One Martini backbone bead per residue (centre of mass of N, CA, C, O) as a GRO file, in nm:
protein
  204
    1PRO     BB    1  -1.254   3.471   7.160
    2PRO     BB    2  -1.285   3.170   7.062
    3ARG     BB    3  -1.371   2.987   6.817
    4PRO     BB    4  -1.597   2.786   6.728
    5SER     BB    5  -1.646   2.489   6.660
    6THR     BB    6  -1.777   2.294   6.416
    7VAL     BB    7  -1.974   2.139   6.604
    8ARG     BB    8  -2.100   2.388   6.739
    9THR     BB    9  -2.210   2.519   6.494
   10VAL     BB   10  -2.395   2.289   6.398
   11LEU     BB   11  -2.581   2.300   6.659
   12VAL     BB   12  -2.681   2.581   6.627
   13GLN     BB   13  -2.812   2.534   6.335
   14MET     BB   14  -3.014   2.307   6.446
   15GLY     BB   15  -3.106   2.351   6.731
   16ASN     BB   16  -3.369   2.154   6.856
   17ARG     BB   17  -3.271   1.896   6.670
   18ILE     BB   18  -3.047   1.773   6.889
   19ASN     BB   19  -3.303   1.659   7.019
   20LEU     BB   20  -3.395   1.313   6.979
   21ILE     BB   21  -3.597   1.249   7.249
   22ALA     BB   22  -3.830   1.446   7.291
   23GLY     BB   23  -4.043   1.285   7.080
   24LEU     BB   24  -4.049   1.016   7.246
   25LYS     BB   25  -4.293   0.794   7.365
   26THR     BB   26  -4.106   0.539   7.327
   27ILE     BB   27  -3.853   0.320   7.491
   28ALA     BB   28  -3.624   0.095   7.427
   29PRO     BB   29  -3.405  -0.119   7.484
   30PHE     BB   30  -3.110   0.034   7.374
   31GLU     BB   31  -3.204   0.314   7.234
   32VAL     BB   32  -3.123   0.485   7.501
   33LEU     BB   33  -2.837   0.668   7.615
   34HIS     BB   34  -2.696   0.803   7.916
   35THR     BB   35  -2.472   1.078   7.999
   36ASP     BB   36  -2.211   1.177   8.245
   37PHE     BB   37  -2.042   1.362   8.467
   38THR     BB   38  -1.905   1.286   8.800
   39GLU     BB   39  -1.828   1.361   9.130
   40LEU     BB   40  -1.589   1.205   9.350
   41LEU     BB   41  -1.541   1.149   9.692
   42TYR     BB   42  -1.232   1.096   9.875
   43ASP     BB   43  -1.048   1.085  10.137
   44ARG     BB   44  -1.240   1.237  10.338
   45GLY     BB   45  -1.300   1.460  10.087
   46SER     BB   46  -1.000   1.554   9.969
   47ARG     BB   47  -1.075   1.402   9.699
   48LYS     BB   48  -1.101   1.361   9.333
   49ALA     BB   49  -1.319   1.217   9.091
   50GLN     BB   50  -1.411   1.089   8.766
   51LEU     BB   51  -1.740   0.982   8.646
   52MET     BB   52  -1.860   0.778   8.360
   53PRO     BB   53  -2.175   0.691   8.297
   54ILE     BB   54  -2.374   0.439   8.106
   55VAL     BB   55  -2.741   0.454   8.050
   56ASP     BB   56  -3.020   0.289   8.028
   57HIS     BB   57  -3.326   0.394   8.006
   58ALA     BB   58  -3.522   0.131   8.025
   59GLY     BB   59  -3.317  -0.083   8.203
   60LYS     BB   60  -3.089   0.077   8.383
   61LEU     BB   61  -2.828  -0.012   8.270
   62VAL     BB   62  -2.481  -0.031   8.309
   63VAL     BB   63  -2.280  -0.042   8.012
   64GLY     BB   64  -2.074   0.188   8.112
   65TRP     BB   65  -1.737   0.298   8.252
   66ALA     BB   66  -1.533   0.568   8.390
   67LEU     BB   67  -1.223   0.646   8.566
   68GLY     BB   68  -1.079   0.964   8.689
   69ALA     BB   69  -0.919   1.273   8.739
   70THR     BB   70  -1.043   1.358   8.445
   71ALA     BB   71  -1.268   1.526   8.228
   72ASN     BB   72  -1.231   1.363   7.922
   73THR     BB   73  -1.213   1.211   7.614
   74ALA     BB   74  -1.059   0.958   7.696
   75LEU     BB   75  -1.257   0.878   7.924
   76ALA     BB   76  -1.517   0.863   7.750
   77LEU     BB   77  -1.405   0.640   7.547
   78GLU     BB   78  -1.366   0.425   7.759
   79ALA     BB   79  -1.674   0.402   7.828
   80TRP     BB   80  -1.760   0.330   7.545
   81VAL     BB   81  -1.616   0.065   7.502
   82ARG     BB   82  -1.766  -0.079   7.724
   83ALA     BB   83  -2.050  -0.035   7.603
   84CYS     BB   84  -1.983  -0.193   7.340
   85MET     BB   85  -1.949  -0.474   7.479
   86THR     BB   86  -2.242  -0.483   7.586
   87LEU     BB   87  -2.398  -0.454   7.311
   88GLN     BB   88  -2.275  -0.713   7.193
   89ARG     BB   89  -2.372  -0.917   7.400
   90TYR     BB   90  -2.683  -0.820   7.328
   91GLY     BB   91  -2.704  -0.777   7.007
   92VAL     BB   92  -2.642  -0.452   6.958
   93LYS     BB   93  -2.668  -0.212   6.733
   94ARG     BB   94  -2.527   0.098   6.711
   95SER     BB   95  -2.730   0.225   6.486
   96THR     BB   96  -2.981   0.208   6.718
   97VAL     BB   97  -2.835   0.424   6.885
   98ILE     BB   98  -2.883   0.676   7.146
   99VAL     BB   99  -2.680   0.942   7.262
  100HIS     BB  100  -2.738   1.126   7.566
  101HIS     BB  101  -2.635   1.477   7.627
  102ASP     BB  102  -2.463   1.736   7.675
  103GLN     BB  103  -2.260   2.042   7.594
  104ASP     BB  104  -1.989   1.942   7.660
  105PRO     BB  105  -1.686   1.965   7.537
  106VAL     BB  106  -1.646   1.650   7.508
  107TYR     BB  107  -1.929   1.622   7.337
  108THR     BB  108  -1.797   1.835   7.111
  109SER     BB  109  -1.575   1.688   7.019
  110HIS     BB  110  -1.411   1.535   6.778
  111GLY     BB  111  -1.347   1.264   6.905
  112TRP     BB  112  -1.635   1.186   6.992
  113VAL     BB  113  -1.793   1.229   6.723
  114ARG     BB  114  -1.620   1.048   6.535
  115GLN     BB  115  -1.660   0.779   6.689
  116LEU     BB  116  -1.981   0.772   6.706
  117ARG     BB  117  -2.078   0.866   6.422
  118ILE     BB  118  -1.864   0.761   6.209
  119GLU     BB  119  -1.745   0.485   6.318
  120ASP     BB  120  -2.034   0.371   6.471
  121GLY     BB  121  -2.330   0.515   6.394
  122VAL     BB  122  -2.426   0.700   6.602
  123ARG     BB  123  -2.668   0.879   6.773
  124ILE     BB  124  -2.672   1.212   6.871
  125SER     BB  125  -2.772   1.381   7.173
  126TYR     BB  126  -2.887   1.695   7.293
  127SER     BB  127  -2.902   1.923   7.528
  128LEU     BB  128  -3.068   2.246   7.582
  129ASP     BB  129  -3.070   2.239   7.925
  130GLY     BB  130  -2.896   2.036   8.043
  131ALA     BB  131  -3.010   1.865   8.311
  132LYS     BB  132  -3.319   1.916   8.229
  133GLN     BB  133  -3.263   1.706   7.964
  134ASN     BB  134  -3.109   1.471   8.184
  135THR     BB  135  -3.258   1.330   8.438
  136GLU     BB  136  -3.165   1.030   8.437
  137MET     BB  137  -2.864   1.103   8.500
  138GLU     BB  138  -2.909   1.271   8.751
  139SER     BB  139  -3.042   1.047   8.920
  140PHE     BB  140  -2.813   0.844   8.909
  141ASN     BB  141  -2.577   1.017   9.028
  142SER     BB  142  -2.720   1.073   9.295
  143HIS     BB  143  -2.763   0.783   9.404
  144PHE     BB  144  -2.482   0.668   9.362
  145LYS     BB  145  -2.328   0.867   9.562
  146MET     BB  146  -2.499   0.794   9.816
  147GLU     BB  147  -2.427   0.481   9.818
  148ILE     BB  148  -2.094   0.508   9.796
  149SER     BB  149  -1.971   0.717  10.006
  150SER     BB  150  -1.870   0.524  10.230
  151LYS     BB  151  -1.662   0.361  10.058
  152LEU     BB  152  -1.480   0.630   9.983
  153TRP     BB  153  -1.376   0.762  10.245
  154ASP     BB  154  -1.107   0.544  10.287
  155GLN     BB  155  -0.990   0.606  10.014
  156LYS     BB  156  -0.646   0.671   9.890
  157ASP     BB  157  -0.708   0.583   9.585
  158ILE     BB  158  -0.810   0.519   9.260
  159LEU     BB  159  -0.811   0.209   9.289
  160GLY     BB  160  -1.012   0.203   9.529
  161VAL     BB  161  -1.232   0.352   9.374
  162ALA     BB  162  -1.264   0.139   9.144
  163ARG     BB  163  -1.351  -0.096   9.317
  164ALA     BB  164  -1.601   0.026   9.442
  165VAL     BB  165  -1.744   0.087   9.180
  166GLN     BB  166  -1.764  -0.201   9.064
  167SER     BB  167  -1.927  -0.312   9.300
  168GLN     BB  168  -2.168  -0.115   9.264
  169MET     BB  169  -2.242  -0.191   8.976
  170THR     BB  170  -2.309  -0.478   9.018
  171TYR     BB  171  -2.526  -0.433   9.218
  172TYR     BB  172  -2.710  -0.243   9.046
  173ASN     BB  173  -2.754  -0.454   8.804
  174ASP     BB  174  -2.811  -0.743   8.982
  175ILE     BB  175  -2.964  -0.650   9.272
  176ARG     BB  176  -3.095  -0.388   9.260
  177ARG     BB  177  -3.392  -0.247   9.301
  178HIS     BB  178  -3.648  -0.105   9.071
  179ALA     BB  179  -3.940   0.047   9.068
  180SER     BB  180  -3.954   0.108   8.752
  181LEU     BB  181  -3.915  -0.233   8.711
  182GLY     BB  182  -4.083  -0.389   8.936
  183ASN     BB  183  -3.871  -0.465   9.157
  184ILE     BB  184  -3.607  -0.509   8.975
  185PRO     BB  185  -3.331  -0.568   8.818
  186PRO     BB  186  -3.186  -0.499   8.521
  187ALA     BB  187  -3.097  -0.791   8.431
  188ARG     BB  188  -3.387  -0.914   8.474
  189TYR     BB  189  -3.545  -0.737   8.299
  190LEU     BB  190  -3.405  -0.800   8.028
  191LYS     BB  191  -3.464  -1.106   8.045
  192GLU     BB  192  -3.788  -1.074   8.058
  193ASN     BB  193  -3.737  -0.925   7.754
  194GLY     BB  194  -3.519  -1.112   7.584
  195LEU     BB  195  -3.235  -1.017   7.730
  196GLU     BB  196  -2.910  -1.166   7.680
  197PRO     BB  197  -2.595  -1.223   7.742
  198ARG     BB  198  -2.310  -1.289   7.570
  199GLN     BB  199  -2.015  -1.468   7.580
  200GLY     BB  200  -1.683  -1.400   7.454
  201LEU     BB  201  -1.692  -1.098   7.351
  202SER     BB  202  -1.558  -0.859   7.133
  203PRO     BB  203  -1.516  -0.565   7.017
  204LYS     BB  204  -1.572  -0.392   6.677
   0.00000   0.00000   0.00000
């Protein structure tokens, strides 16, 4: 078998300390972001696409996402760039953010860790038990796929899927009510908690 990467070796040495959110009693908006890949079926269920959303734990806002044919580091970093744009619009410093996910090879890749940890100063948190320690993300992916499935049924290509996903993400953030937020959409929840996006800013 191939030798484990440097990143994975360090994770093994750190043990349960790699899960940074397990001991948090309260989590503020934009303090913890969850992510994972999920598979979307389209063209009457005959074709597959990979979606990677990045979701705020407290405010439930989808801060970034990317869609592609394959779950790889390039797609993950595309989603992260979009998330950084959202964080900047809300005036959130990346160094205050924890990104939590499982130990998928993409999330233990040098490209992912170097960009988030070294370049952006983000703290990275890893699940010790796969989806069981990332239930926020599993819940989002499950509900999102159920709600968008009918829109994807007749889509013939990835561009059509992307348009459907964009429409659904806008609905999810700005219109869809969430029981956990007091029956209001994520954007309104953040606004009522003093967080509003500023327009016209590009990521640094």
